[in-house]
C-alpha positions as CSV (number, residue, x, y, z in Angstrom):
1,L,36.9,7.6,-19.3
2,F,33.7,9.4,-18.4
3,G,33.3,10.5,-21.6
4,A,33.1,7.0,-23.1
5,R,30.7,5.8,-20.5
6,E,28.1,4.8,-23.1
7,L,30.8,1.9,-23.9
8,F,30.9,0.8,-20.3
9,P,28.4,-2.0,-20.5
10,E,30.1,-3.4,-23.7
11,L,33.5,-2.8,-22.0
12,L,32.3,-4.9,-19.1
13,H,30.9,-7.8,-20.9
14,L,34.4,-7.9,-22.8
15,T,36.3,-7.6,-19.4
16,L,34.3,-10.7,-17.8
17,A,34.4,-12.7,-21.1
18,G,38.1,-12.2,-21.3
19,G,38.4,-15.1,-18.4
20,R,41.2,-12.8,-16.6
21,P,40.4,-12.9,-13.0
22,R,42.1,-9.3,-12.2
23,A,40.3,-7.7,-15.3
24,L,37.1,-6.9,-13.4
25,H,39.1,-5.2,-10.8
26,C,41.1,-3.2,-13.1
27,F,37.9,-2.1,-15.0
28,L,36.4,-0.9,-11.8
29,R,39.6,1.1,-10.8
30,A,39.6,2.7,-14.0
31,A,36.0,3.6,-13.8
32,Q,36.7,5.2,-10.3
33,H,39.5,7.5,-11.5
34,C,36.8,9.9,-12.7
35,A,34.8,10.2,-9.4
36,P,37.2,13.1,-8.1
37,C,37.0,15.1,-11.4
38,L,33.3,14.8,-11.2
39,Q,33.0,15.6,-7.5
40,A,35.1,18.7,-8.2
41,A,32.7,19.6,-11.1
42,D,29.7,19.0,-8.8
43,D,31.5,21.4,-6.3
44,A,32.1,24.3,-8.7
45,T,28.8,24.2,-10.4
46,V,25.2,24.3,-9.5
47,A,23.8,20.6,-10.1
48,P,20.3,20.2,-11.4
49,V,17.5,19.2,-8.6
50,T,15.0,16.5,-9.0
51,L,11.9,16.2,-6.8
52,A,11.9,12.8,-4.8
53,A,8.3,11.1,-4.1
54,D,7.8,10.1,-0.6
55,K,5.8,6.8,0.5
56,S,2.7,8.2,-0.6
57,G,3.6,9.0,-4.1
58,T,3.9,12.8,-3.9
59,L,6.9,15.1,-5.0
60,S,8.5,16.5,-1.8
61,R,11.7,17.6,-0.9
62,P,14.4,18.1,-3.7
63,M,17.0,15.6,-4.2
64,P,20.4,16.9,-5.3
65,K,21.3,15.3,-8.8
66,T,25.1,15.4,-9.4
67,W,27.4,14.1,-11.8
68,K,29.1,11.9,-9.4
69,S,25.8,10.4,-8.0
70,E,24.5,9.9,-11.6
71,Y,27.7,8.2,-12.6
72,E,28.1,6.0,-9.5
73,A,24.1,5.1,-10.0
74,M,25.1,4.1,-13.7
75,L,28.1,1.7,-12.6
76,L,25.9,0.1,-9.8
77,Q,23.2,-0.7,-12.1
78,M,25.7,-2.1,-14.6
79,L,27.4,-4.3,-12.2
80,R,24.0,-5.4,-11.0
81,K,22.7,-6.2,-14.1
82,Q,26.0,-7.9,-15.8
83,V,27.8,-9.3,-12.7
84,L,25.3,-9.9,-9.6
85,E,22.3,-11.1,-11.4
86,P,23.9,-13.8,-13.5
87,L,26.0,-14.9,-10.5
88,C,23.0,-15.2,-8.2
89,V,21.2,-17.2,-11.1
90,E,24.1,-19.3,-11.3
91,T,24.5,-20.0,-7.7
92,E,20.8,-20.6,-7.3
93,T,21.0,-23.0,-10.1
94,L,23.7,-25.0,-8.8
95,L,22.2,-25.3,-5.2
96,R,19.0,-26.3,-6.8
97,L,20.8,-29.1,-8.7
98,E,22.6,-30.2,-5.6
99,V,19.5,-30.4,-3.6
100,H,17.8,-32.3,-6.4
101,M,20.7,-34.7,-6.7
102,A,20.7,-35.3,-3.0
103,T,16.9,-36.1,-2.7
104,T,16.6,-38.1,-5.8
105,P,17.5,-41.6,-5.1
106,S,19.9,-43.0,-7.7
107,D,20.3,-46.6,-6.6
108,G,16.8,-46.7,-4.7
109,A,18.0,-45.1,-1.7
110,A,18.3,-41.5,-0.9
111,R,21.4,-40.1,0.3
């Protein structure tokens, strides 16, 4: 599954479009099966190192960059973009509509 990670955004989109409530759960469980193998690979080899910028913008201490951390970051970014952000927008829209309907007089009087 890790080898097909380029397909994850499209697979997630198809999973969400399918309308089956447990499909997202199953997709995430399948994606998590890669973590132990990636951790073992990280433990067995030297991972590349990147430098982290501090608050002033200068590069300082090295931050380890591992296969597992990169994979988890990719999954979190994908979930944020395809699940959380649309859900937040939809929730905000519904709340705004509800507030608008509550404050707009329909028969000359507010609710």
